[in-house]
ChimeraX commands (.cxc) that place a marker at each C-alpha (Angstrom):
marker #1 position -11.84,8.39,-10.21 radius 0.5
marker #1 position -9.03,11.11,-9.53 radius 0.5
marker #1 position -9.59,14.37,-11.88 radius 0.5
marker #1 position -7.80,17.18,-10.34 radius 0.5
marker #1 position -4.61,14.95,-9.60 radius 0.5
marker #1 position -4.43,12.68,-12.90 radius 0.5
marker #1 position -1.27,12.56,-15.17 radius 0.5
marker #1 position -3.26,11.71,-18.92 radius 0.5
marker #1 position 0.60,11.85,-20.49 radius 0.5
marker #1 position 1.14,8.68,-18.62 radius 0.5
marker #1 position 0.30,5.78,-20.54 radius 0.5
marker #1 position 0.16,2.03,-18.99 radius 0.5
marker #1 position -2.13,0.60,-21.30 radius 0.5
marker #1 position -0.94,-3.01,-21.68 radius 0.5
marker #1 position 0.35,-3.64,-18.11 radius 0.5
marker #1 position -1.21,-5.63,-15.51 radius 0.5
marker #1 position -1.43,-4.47,-11.70 radius 0.5
marker #1 position -2.02,-6.08,-8.35 radius 0.5
marker #1 position -2.93,-2.94,-5.20 radius 0.5
marker #1 position -3.28,-4.55,-2.33 radius 0.5
marker #1 position -5.10,-3.30,0.72 radius 0.5
marker #1 position -7.55,-1.39,-2.28 radius 0.5
marker #1 position -10.83,-1.14,-0.63 radius 0.5
marker #1 position -9.95,2.70,0.71 radius 0.5
marker #1 position -7.71,5.05,1.03 radius 0.5
marker #1 position -4.21,4.98,-0.73 radius 0.5
marker #1 position -5.01,1.93,-2.11 radius 0.5
marker #1 position -8.20,2.68,-3.59 radius 0.5
marker #1 position -7.14,5.94,-4.82 radius 0.5
marker #1 position -3.85,4.20,-6.34 radius 0.5
marker #1 position -6.20,1.35,-8.34 radius 0.5
marker #1 position -8.41,4.37,-9.56 radius 0.5
marker #1 position -5.03,6.35,-10.61 radius 0.5
marker #1 position -3.95,3.11,-12.32 radius 0.5
marker #1 position -6.91,2.10,-14.32 radius 0.5
marker #1 position -7.29,6.01,-15.85 radius 0.5
marker #1 position -3.39,5.58,-16.94 radius 0.5
marker #1 position -5.03,2.21,-18.90 radius 0.5
marker #1 position -3.66,-0.68,-16.41 radius 0.5
marker #1 position -5.71,-3.64,-15.39 radius 0.5
marker #1 position -5.98,-3.95,-11.38 radius 0.5
marker #1 position -6.31,-6.43,-9.55 radius 0.5
marker #1 position -7.53,-5.10,-6.00 radius 0.5
marker #1 position -7.10,-7.22,-2.77 radius 0.5
marker #1 position -8.60,-6.29,0.58 radius 0.5
marker #1 position -9.48,-7.41,3.55 radius 0.5
marker #1 position -12.89,-6.43,5.79 radius 0.5
marker #1 position -11.89,-5.88,9.43 radius 0.5
marker #1 position -13.05,-5.04,12.68 radius 0.5
marker #1 position -11.23,-2.49,14.77 radius 0.5
marker #1 position -11.53,-1.23,18.01 radius 0.5
marker #1 position -14.31,1.23,19.01 radius 0.5
marker #1 position -12.33,4.39,20.24 radius 0.5
marker #1 position -10.89,4.63,16.55 radius 0.5
marker #1 position -12.45,7.08,14.48 radius 0.5
marker #1 position -16.15,6.04,13.06 radius 0.5
marker #1 position -14.87,6.91,9.22 radius 0.5
marker #1 position -11.52,5.09,9.69 radius 0.5
marker #1 position -13.72,1.76,10.81 radius 0.5
marker #1 position -16.51,1.83,8.44 radius 0.5
marker #1 position -13.87,1.99,5.60 radius 0.5
marker #1 position -11.44,-0.52,6.72 radius 0.5
marker #1 position -14.62,-3.20,6.99 radius 0.5
marker #1 position -15.88,-2.28,4.00 radius 0.5
marker #1 position -15.69,-4.44,0.70 radius 0.5
marker #1 position -14.14,-3.38,-2.62 radius 0.5
marker #1 position -17.23,-2.72,-4.71 radius 0.5
marker #1 position -16.94,0.86,-4.57 radius 0.5
marker #1 position -14.02,0.89,-6.17 radius 0.5
marker #1 position -14.39,-1.35,-8.61 radius 0.5
marker #1 position -18.33,0.29,-9.70 radius 0.5
marker #1 position -15.76,3.23,-10.08 radius 0.5
marker #1 position -13.13,1.95,-12.36 radius 0.5
marker #1 position -15.73,0.41,-14.65 radius 0.5
marker #1 position -17.88,3.11,-14.79 radius 0.5
marker #1 position -14.72,4.95,-16.14 radius 0.5
marker #1 position -13.90,2.27,-18.80 radius 0.5
marker #1 position -11.30,0.68,-17.06 radius 0.5
marker #1 position -10.26,-3.01,-15.96 radius 0.5
marker #1 position -10.42,-3.80,-12.46 radius 0.5
marker #1 position -11.28,-7.13,-10.36 radius 0.5
marker #1 position -11.13,-7.51,-6.80 radius 0.5
marker #1 position -10.51,-10.16,-4.75 radius 0.5
marker #1 position -11.05,-10.29,-0.50 radius 0.5
marker #1 position -7.42,-11.91,0.45 radius 0.5
marker #1 position -5.59,-12.52,3.90 radius 0.5
marker #1 position -1.91,-11.90,3.42 radius 0.5
marker #1 position -1.32,-13.33,6.53 radius 0.5
marker #1 position -1.84,-16.51,4.59 radius 0.5
marker #1 position 1.28,-17.86,3.40 radius 0.5
marker #1 position -0.94,-19.50,-0.07 radius 0.5
marker #1 position -2.54,-16.27,-0.99 radius 0.5
marker #1 position 0.02,-14.93,-3.01 radius 0.5
marker #1 position 0.14,-17.50,-5.52 radius 0.5
marker #1 position -3.74,-17.44,-5.75 radius 0.5
marker #1 position -3.83,-13.42,-6.85 radius 0.5
marker #1 position -1.06,-13.78,-9.19 radius 0.5
marker #1 position -3.29,-16.59,-11.00 radius 0.5
marker #1 position -6.45,-14.78,-10.99 radius 0.5
marker #1 position -4.60,-11.62,-12.31 radius 0.5
marker #1 position -2.92,-13.28,-15.12 radius 0.5
marker #1 position -6.27,-15.38,-15.95 radius 0.5
marker #1 position -8.03,-12.29,-16.06 radius 0.5
marker #1 position -5.58,-9.78,-17.35 radius 0.5
marker #1 position -2.21,-11.34,-18.29 radius 0.5
marker #1 position 1.10,-11.13,-16.54 radius 0.5
marker #1 position 1.55,-9.01,-13.73 radius 0.5
marker #1 position 4.49,-6.24,-14.15 radius 0.5
marker #1 position 3.08,-3.64,-11.54 radius 0.5
marker #1 position 2.98,-4.60,-7.82 radius 0.5
marker #1 position 1.79,-2.23,-5.27 radius 0.5
marker #1 position 2.82,-3.58,-1.79 radius 0.5
marker #1 position -0.12,-1.57,0.16 radius 0.5
marker #1 position -1.83,-3.60,2.70 radius 0.5
marker #1 position -1.65,-3.31,6.37 radius 0.5
marker #1 position -2.37,-5.78,9.41 radius 0.5
marker #1 position -2.22,-2.41,11.46 radius 0.5
marker #1 position -2.91,-2.02,15.17 radius 0.5
marker #1 position -1.49,0.24,17.48 radius 0.5
marker #1 position 0.78,-1.05,20.03 radius 0.5
marker #1 position 3.34,-0.12,22.64 radius 0.5
marker #1 position 5.96,-0.80,25.19 radius 0.5
marker #1 position 4.44,1.57,27.88 radius 0.5
marker #1 position 1.46,1.14,29.70 radius 0.5
marker #1 position -1.71,3.11,29.10 radius 0.5
marker #1 position -0.34,4.49,25.79 radius 0.5
marker #1 position -2.43,6.41,23.82 radius 0.5
marker #1 position -2.32,6.51,20.10 radius 0.5
marker #1 position -1.95,10.43,18.33 radius 0.5
marker #1 position -5.83,10.27,17.62 radius 0.5
marker #1 position -6.90,9.51,21.18 radius 0.5
marker #1 position -7.40,6.03,20.89 radius 0.5
marker #1 position -5.59,3.59,23.10 radius 0.5
marker #1 position -2.37,1.48,22.17 radius 0.5
marker #1 position -2.18,-1.33,23.90 radius 0.5
marker #1 position 1.19,-3.17,25.11 radius 0.5
marker #1 position 3.25,-4.86,22.42 radius 0.5
marker #1 position 2.50,-9.05,22.58 radius 0.5
marker #1 position 3.47,-11.84,20.51 radius 0.5
marker #1 position -0.14,-11.28,18.91 radius 0.5
marker #1 position -0.22,-8.16,18.17 radius 0.5
marker #1 position 3.61,-8.31,16.64 radius 0.5
marker #1 position 1.89,-11.33,14.22 radius 0.5
marker #1 position -0.52,-9.44,13.08 radius 0.5
marker #1 position 1.11,-6.57,11.88 radius 0.5
marker #1 position 4.40,-8.47,10.62 radius 0.5
marker #1 position 2.42,-11.37,8.90 radius 0.5
marker #1 position 0.79,-8.78,6.73 radius 0.5
marker #1 position 3.04,-5.81,6.30 radius 0.5
marker #1 position 6.14,-7.98,6.03 radius 0.5
marker #1 position 5.93,-11.47,5.57 radius 0.5
marker #1 position 3.03,-10.40,3.62 radius 0.5
marker #1 position 4.71,-8.20,1.39 radius 0.5
marker #1 position 7.71,-10.59,1.21 radius 0.5
marker #1 position 5.91,-13.08,-0.42 radius 0.5
marker #1 position 4.17,-11.15,-2.84 radius 0.5
marker #1 position 7.26,-9.58,-3.70 radius 0.5
marker #1 position 8.94,-13.19,-4.55 radius 0.5
marker #1 position 5.74,-14.42,-6.29 radius 0.5
marker #1 position 6.40,-11.36,-8.87 radius 0.5
marker #1 position 10.16,-12.06,-9.23 radius 0.5
marker #1 position 9.60,-15.93,-9.64 radius 0.5
marker #1 position 6.96,-15.60,-12.21 radius 0.5
marker #1 position 8.67,-12.77,-13.69 radius 0.5
marker #1 position 12.20,-14.29,-14.39 radius 0.5
marker #1 position 10.28,-17.37,-15.61 radius 0.5
marker #1 position 8.89,-15.23,-18.26 radius 0.5
marker #1 position 11.87,-13.57,-19.28 radius 0.5
marker #1 position 9.94,-10.00,-18.48 radius 0.5
marker #1 position 12.22,-6.97,-19.44 radius 0.5
marker #1 position 9.58,-4.63,-17.60 radius 0.5
marker #1 position 8.35,-4.46,-14.00 radius 0.5
marker #1 position 7.85,-2.14,-11.51 radius 0.5
marker #1 position 7.00,-2.85,-7.45 radius 0.5
marker #1 position 6.12,-0.14,-5.12 radius 0.5
marker #1 position 5.55,-0.34,-1.03 radius 0.5
marker #1 position 4.20,2.04,0.85 radius 0.5
marker #1 position 6.12,2.86,4.35 radius 0.5
marker #1 position 5.98,5.14,7.46 radius 0.5
marker #1 position 7.96,4.70,10.44 radius 0.5
marker #1 position 10.39,2.29,9.56 radius 0.5
marker #1 position 14.19,2.40,11.27 radius 0.5
marker #1 position 13.30,5.97,12.75 radius 0.5
marker #1 position 10.61,3.98,15.08 radius 0.5
marker #1 position 6.87,4.64,15.32 radius 0.5
marker #1 position 5.78,5.49,19.01 radius 0.5
marker #1 position 2.60,3.97,19.73 radius 0.5
marker #1 position 2.28,1.79,16.59 radius 0.5
marker #1 position 5.55,-0.23,17.39 radius 0.5
marker #1 position 4.98,-3.19,15.68 radius 0.5
marker #1 position 3.57,-1.02,12.69 radius 0.5
marker #1 position 7.26,0.66,12.62 radius 0.5
marker #1 position 9.24,-2.34,12.71 radius 0.5
marker #1 position 7.09,-3.98,10.45 radius 0.5
marker #1 position 7.70,-1.12,7.90 radius 0.5
marker #1 position 11.65,-1.28,8.58 radius 0.5
marker #1 position 11.42,-4.93,6.99 radius 0.5
marker #1 position 9.06,-4.28,3.92 radius 0.5
marker #1 position 11.81,-0.88,3.59 radius 0.5
marker #1 position 14.49,-3.59,3.84 radius 0.5
marker #1 position 12.91,-6.54,1.38 radius 0.5
marker #1 position 11.91,-3.89,-1.54 radius 0.5
marker #1 position 15.62,-2.35,-1.51 radius 0.5
marker #1 position 16.58,-5.85,-1.90 radius 0.5
marker #1 position 14.33,-6.58,-4.60 radius 0.5
marker #1 position 15.55,-3.29,-6.08 radius 0.5
marker #1 position 19.43,-4.87,-6.36 radius 0.5
marker #1 position 18.78,-8.31,-7.23 radius 0.5
marker #1 position 15.76,-7.79,-10.04 radius 0.5
marker #1 position 17.64,-4.68,-11.75 radius 0.5
marker #1 position 19.06,-7.04,-14.70 radius 0.5
marker #1 position 15.69,-8.05,-15.21 radius 0.5
marker #1 position 14.11,-4.43,-15.92 radius 0.5
marker #1 position 12.67,-4.01,-12.50 radius 0.5
marker #1 position 12.60,-1.00,-10.45 radius 0.5
marker #1 position 11.75,-1.03,-6.81 radius 0.5
marker #1 position 10.75,2.00,-4.64 radius 0.5
marker #1 position 9.10,2.98,-1.30 radius 0.5
marker #1 position 6.83,5.67,-0.66 radius 0.5
marker #1 position 6.33,7.64,2.84 radius 0.5
marker #1 position 3.69,10.01,2.57 radius 0.5
marker #1 position 3.01,12.56,4.96 radius 0.5
marker #1 position -0.07,12.16,7.30 radius 0.5
marker #1 position -2.82,10.93,4.99 radius 0.5
marker #1 position -6.63,11.51,5.43 radius 0.5
marker #1 position -8.10,8.13,5.01 radius 0.5
marker #1 position -10.91,8.66,7.79 radius 0.5
marker #1 position -8.60,8.66,10.78 radius 0.5
marker #1 position -7.67,11.81,11.34 radius 0.5
marker #1 position -9.86,13.98,13.47 radius 0.5
marker #1 position -8.86,17.26,15.65 radius 0.5
marker #1 position -6.54,15.56,17.73 radius 0.5
marker #1 position -4.34,14.50,14.86 radius 0.5
marker #1 position -5.05,17.69,13.06 radius 0.5
marker #1 position -3.58,19.56,16.31 radius 0.5
marker #1 position -0.68,17.20,16.19 radius 0.5
marker #1 position 0.30,17.94,12.90 radius 0.5
marker #1 position -0.05,21.41,13.31 radius 0.5
marker #1 position 2.33,21.86,16.36 radius 0.5
marker #1 position 4.85,19.33,14.72 radius 0.5
marker #1 position 7.91,20.57,13.58 radius 0.5
marker #1 position 8.33,17.54,11.34 radius 0.5
marker #1 position 4.52,17.36,9.98 radius 0.5
marker #1 position 3.95,20.60,7.47 radius 0.5
marker #1 position 0.53,19.55,6.37 radius 0.5
marker #1 position -1.97,16.52,5.96 radius 0.5
marker #1 position -3.06,15.51,2.31 radius 0.5
marker #1 position -5.38,13.41,0.29 radius 0.5
marker #1 position -4.97,9.82,-0.85 radius 0.5
marker #1 position -5.23,11.07,-4.77 radius 0.5
marker #1 position -1.84,13.07,-3.71 radius 0.5
marker #1 position 0.07,9.35,-2.61 radius 0.5
marker #1 position -1.57,8.12,-5.83 radius 0.5
marker #1 position 0.20,10.77,-8.12 radius 0.5
marker #1 position 3.11,9.82,-7.01 radius 0.5
marker #1 position 2.63,6.02,-7.15 radius 0.5
marker #1 position 1.41,6.07,-10.41 radius 0.5
marker #1 position 4.76,8.20,-11.62 radius 0.5
marker #1 position 7.33,5.85,-10.18 radius 0.5
marker #1 position 5.53,2.88,-12.32 radius 0.5
marker #1 position 6.14,4.90,-15.48 radius 0.5
marker #1 position 8.77,4.81,-17.90 radius 0.5
marker #1 position 9.53,8.55,-16.74 radius 0.5
marker #1 position 10.94,7.75,-13.75 radius 0.5
marker #1 position 13.02,4.40,-15.42 radius 0.5
marker #1 position 16.17,5.43,-13.46 radius 0.5
marker #1 position 14.60,5.62,-9.79 radius 0.5
marker #1 position 15.07,2.38,-8.20 radius 0.5
marker #1 position 16.19,1.40,-4.29 radius 0.5
marker #1 position 14.72,4.62,-3.18 radius 0.5
marker #1 position 12.81,5.92,-0.32 radius 0.5
marker #1 position 10.48,9.01,-1.52 radius 0.5
marker #1 position 9.20,11.09,1.46 radius 0.5
marker #1 position 6.37,12.91,0.49 radius 0.5
marker #1 position 6.22,16.18,1.92 radius 0.5
marker link #1:1,2 radius 0.2
marker link #1:2,3 radius 0.2
marker link #1:3,4 radius 0.2
marker link #1:4,5 radius 0.2
marker link #1:5,6 radius 0.2
marker link #1:6,7 radius 0.2
marker link #1:7,8 radius 0.2
marker link #1:8,9 radius 0.2
marker link #1:9,10 radius 0.2
marker link #1:10,11 radius 0.2
marker link #1:11,12 radius 0.2
marker link #1:12,13 radius 0.2
marker link #1:13,14 radius 0.2
marker link #1:14,15 radius 0.2
marker link #1:15,16 radius 0.2
marker link #1:16,17 radius 0.2
marker link #1:17,18 radius 0.2
marker link #1:18,19 radius 0.2
marker link #1:19,20 radius 0.2
marker link #1:20,21 radius 0.2
marker link #1:21,22 radius 0.2
marker link #1:22,23 radius 0.2
marker link #1:23,24 radius 0.2
marker link #1:24,25 radius 0.2
marker link #1:25,26 radius 0.2
marker link #1:26,27 radius 0.2
marker link #1:27,28 radius 0.2
marker link #1:28,29 radius 0.2
marker link #1:29,30 radius 0.2
marker link #1:30,31 radius 0.2
marker link #1:31,32 radius 0.2
marker link #1:32,33 radius 0.2
marker link #1:33,34 radius 0.2
marker link #1:34,35 radius 0.2
marker link #1:35,36 radius 0.2
marker link #1:36,37 radius 0.2
marker link #1:37,38 radius 0.2
marker link #1:38,39 radius 0.2
marker link #1:39,40 radius 0.2
marker link #1:40,41 radius 0.2
marker link #1:41,42 radius 0.2
marker link #1:42,43 radius 0.2
marker link #1:43,44 radius 0.2
marker link #1:44,45 radius 0.2
marker link #1:45,46 radius 0.2
marker link #1:46,47 radius 0.2
marker link #1:47,48 radius 0.2
marker link #1:48,49 radius 0.2
marker link #1:49,50 radius 0.2
marker link #1:50,51 radius 0.2
marker link #1:51,52 radius 0.2
marker link #1:52,53 radius 0.2
marker link #1:53,54 radius 0.2
marker link #1:54,55 radius 0.2
marker link #1:55,56 radius 0.2
marker link #1:56,57 radius 0.2
marker link #1:57,58 radius 0.2
marker link #1:58,59 radius 0.2
marker link #1:59,60 radius 0.2
marker link #1:60,61 radius 0.2
marker link #1:61,62 radius 0.2
marker link #1:62,63 radius 0.2
marker link #1:63,64 radius 0.2
marker link #1:64,65 radius 0.2
marker link #1:65,66 radius 0.2
marker link #1:66,67 radius 0.2
marker link #1:67,68 radius 0.2
marker link #1:68,69 radius 0.2
marker link #1:69,70 radius 0.2
marker link #1:70,71 radius 0.2
marker link #1:71,72 radius 0.2
marker link #1:72,73 radius 0.2
marker link #1:73,74 radius 0.2
marker link #1:74,75 radius 0.2
marker link #1:75,76 radius 0.2
marker link #1:76,77 radius 0.2
marker link #1:77,78 radius 0.2
marker link #1:78,79 radius 0.2
marker link #1:79,80 radius 0.2
marker link #1:80,81 radius 0.2
marker link #1:81,82 radius 0.2
marker link #1:82,83 radius 0.2
marker link #1:83,84 radius 0.2
marker link #1:84,85 radius 0.2
marker link #1:85,86 radius 0.2
marker link #1:86,87 radius 0.2
marker link #1:87,88 radius 0.2
marker link #1:88,89 radius 0.2
marker link #1:89,90 radius 0.2
marker link #1:90,91 radius 0.2
marker link #1:91,92 radius 0.2
marker link #1:92,93 radius 0.2
marker link #1:93,94 radius 0.2
marker link #1:94,95 radius 0.2
marker link #1:95,96 radius 0.2
marker link #1:96,97 radius 0.2
marker link #1:97,98 radius 0.2
marker link #1:98,99 radius 0.2
marker link #1:99,100 radius 0.2
marker link #1:100,101 radius 0.2
marker link #1:101,102 radius 0.2
marker link #1:102,103 radius 0.2
marker link #1:103,104 radius 0.2
marker link #1:104,105 radius 0.2
marker link #1:105,106 radius 0.2
marker link #1:106,107 radius 0.2
marker link #1:107,108 radius 0.2
marker link #1:108,109 radius 0.2
marker link #1:109,110 radius 0.2
marker link #1:110,111 radius 0.2
marker link #1:111,112 radius 0.2
marker link #1:112,113 radius 0.2
marker link #1:113,114 radius 0.2
marker link #1:114,115 radius 0.2
marker link #1:115,116 radius 0.2
marker link #1:116,117 radius 0.2
marker link #1:117,118 radius 0.2
marker link #1:118,119 radius 0.2
marker link #1:119,120 radius 0.2
marker link #1:120,121 radius 0.2
marker link #1:121,122 radius 0.2
marker link #1:122,123 radius 0.2
marker link #1:123,124 radius 0.2
marker link #1:124,125 radius 0.2
marker link #1:125,126 radius 0.2
marker link #1:126,127 radius 0.2
marker link #1:127,128 radius 0.2
marker link #1:128,129 radius 0.2
marker link #1:129,130 radius 0.2
marker link #1:130,131 radius 0.2
marker link #1:131,132 radius 0.2
marker link #1:132,133 radius 0.2
marker link #1:133,134 radius 0.2
marker link #1:134,135 radius 0.2
marker link #1:135,136 radius 0.2
marker link #1:136,137 radius 0.2
marker link #1:137,138 radius 0.2
marker link #1:138,139 radius 0.2
marker link #1:139,140 radius 0.2
marker link #1:140,141 radius 0.2
marker link #1:141,142 radius 0.2
marker link #1:142,143 radius 0.2
marker link #1:143,144 radius 0.2
marker link #1:144,145 radius 0.2
marker link #1:145,146 radius 0.2
marker link #1:146,147 radius 0.2
marker link #1:147,148 radius 0.2
marker link #1:148,149 radius 0.2
marker link #1:149,150 radius 0.2
marker link #1:150,151 radius 0.2
marker link #1:151,152 radius 0.2
marker link #1:152,153 radius 0.2
marker link #1:153,154 radius 0.2
marker link #1:154,155 radius 0.2
marker link #1:155,156 radius 0.2
marker link #1:156,157 radius 0.2
marker link #1:157,158 radius 0.2
marker link #1:158,159 radius 0.2
marker link #1:159,160 radius 0.2
marker link #1:160,161 radius 0.2
marker link #1:161,162 radius 0.2
marker link #1:162,163 radius 0.2
marker link #1:163,164 radius 0.2
marker link #1:164,165 radius 0.2
marker link #1:165,166 radius 0.2
marker link #1:166,167 radius 0.2
marker link #1:167,168 radius 0.2
marker link #1:168,169 radius 0.2
marker link #1:169,170 radius 0.2
marker link #1:170,171 radius 0.2
marker link #1:171,172 radius 0.2
marker link #1:172,173 radius 0.2
marker link #1:173,174 radius 0.2
marker link #1:174,175 radius 0.2
marker link #1:175,176 radius 0.2
marker link #1:176,177 radius 0.2
marker link #1:177,178 radius 0.2
marker link #1:178,179 radius 0.2
marker link #1:179,180 radius 0.2
marker link #1:180,181 radius 0.2
marker link #1:181,182 radius 0.2
marker link #1:182,183 radius 0.2
marker link #1:183,184 radius 0.2
marker link #1:184,185 radius 0.2
marker link #1:185,186 radius 0.2
marker link #1:186,187 radius 0.2
marker link #1:187,188 radius 0.2
marker link #1:188,189 radius 0.2
marker link #1:189,190 radius 0.2
marker link #1:190,191 radius 0.2
marker link #1:191,192 radius 0.2
marker link #1:192,193 radius 0.2
marker link #1:193,194 radius 0.2
marker link #1:194,195 radius 0.2
marker link #1:195,196 radius 0.2
marker link #1:196,197 radius 0.2
marker link #1:197,198 radius 0.2
marker link #1:198,199 radius 0.2
marker link #1:199,200 radius 0.2
marker link #1:200,201 radius 0.2
marker link #1:201,202 radius 0.2
marker link #1:202,203 radius 0.2
marker link #1:203,204 radius 0.2
marker link #1:204,205 radius 0.2
marker link #1:205,206 radius 0.2
marker link #1:206,207 radius 0.2
marker link #1:207,208 radius 0.2
marker link #1:208,209 radius 0.2
marker link #1:209,210 radius 0.2
marker link #1:210,211 radius 0.2
marker link #1:211,212 radius 0.2
marker link #1:212,213 radius 0.2
marker link #1:213,214 radius 0.2
marker link #1:214,215 radius 0.2
marker link #1:215,216 radius 0.2
marker link #1:216,217 radius 0.2
marker link #1:217,218 radius 0.2
marker link #1:218,219 radius 0.2
marker link #1:219,220 radius 0.2
marker link #1:220,221 radius 0.2
marker link #1:221,222 radius 0.2
marker link #1:222,223 radius 0.2
marker link #1:223,224 radius 0.2
marker link #1:224,225 radius 0.2
marker link #1:225,226 radius 0.2
marker link #1:226,227 radius 0.2
marker link #1:227,228 radius 0.2
marker link #1:228,229 radius 0.2
marker link #1:229,230 radius 0.2
marker link #1:230,231 radius 0.2
marker link #1:231,232 radius 0.2
marker link #1:232,233 radius 0.2
marker link #1:233,234 radius 0.2
marker link #1:234,235 radius 0.2
marker link #1:235,236 radius 0.2
marker link #1:236,237 radius 0.2
marker link #1:237,238 radius 0.2
marker link #1:238,239 radius 0.2
marker link #1:239,240 radius 0.2
marker link #1:240,241 radius 0.2
marker link #1:241,242 radius 0.2
marker link #1:242,243 radius 0.2
marker link #1:243,244 radius 0.2
marker link #1:244,245 radius 0.2
marker link #1:245,246 radius 0.2
marker link #1:246,247 radius 0.2
marker link #1:247,248 radius 0.2
marker link #1:248,249 radius 0.2
marker link #1:249,250 radius 0.2
marker link #1:250,251 radius 0.2
marker link #1:251,252 radius 0.2
marker link #1:252,253 radius 0.2
marker link #1:253,254 radius 0.2
marker link #1:254,255 radius 0.2
marker link #1:255,256 radius 0.2
marker link #1:256,257 radius 0.2
marker link #1:257,258 radius 0.2
marker link #1:258,259 radius 0.2
marker link #1:259,260 radius 0.2
marker link #1:260,261 radius 0.2
marker link #1:261,262 radius 0.2
marker link #1:262,263 radius 0.2
marker link #1:263,264 radius 0.2
marker link #1:264,265 radius 0.2
marker link #1:265,266 radius 0.2
marker link #1:266,267 radius 0.2
marker link #1:267,268 radius 0.2
marker link #1:268,269 radius 0.2
marker link #1:269,270 radius 0.2
marker link #1:270,271 radius 0.2
marker link #1:271,272 radius 0.2
marker link #1:272,273 radius 0.2
marker link #1:273,274 radius 0.2
marker link #1:274,275 radius 0.2
view
């Protein structure tokens, strides 16, 4: 559980959250932080096999289940449940909300963090900043990312909205994690484009769901060390005029917890760029 970055003045007791893609990295840190504030948390994850030229630590974390995260939350007195689920499957959102409601009650916090990430590009022999290869864009590479980051996240928002409105809910929070977006993302072109779609869906949700007490915002983290940061990435950050430093997942989770709290009740339809 995060100690140095916890915010004990934020009380989320009685709230239920779904955090997607939470077996490691920002998702795991967010699940821990929400639980530390009293929220009950359903974690989703999907174990993946990544190319061998990606950093080994990153590959191993993406291939693991969420048991360590769940055990950590339980050891600190929190409530959490983990479900392995593929957001590319259009039936998944309803099942996740059903499970969360059965275990903890109505879901009023949604964190869209899961990604179908891979590195693709329009150029031959592209190289990702980490030094790994970036394959030329194909229908398959497009679909792998868009089915999770764009369509999957949109269907999660739609399921959240349907149930929230049906029960006449008056308080809700939606957070999306973004990167690249409208500015493009060289060597990760499908990922950047899918995040642009997620941004648009989240902004639409902010306006449409405001009358129902829901805020919706996006968090755009700086380079975050989730296991993929190697020496090549560190050098790229040091030489970039736009990148100040590398942060830890707990630091990003701290902002997410703030945005779902009542202290951020007037903040909606924003992309919060962390530096």
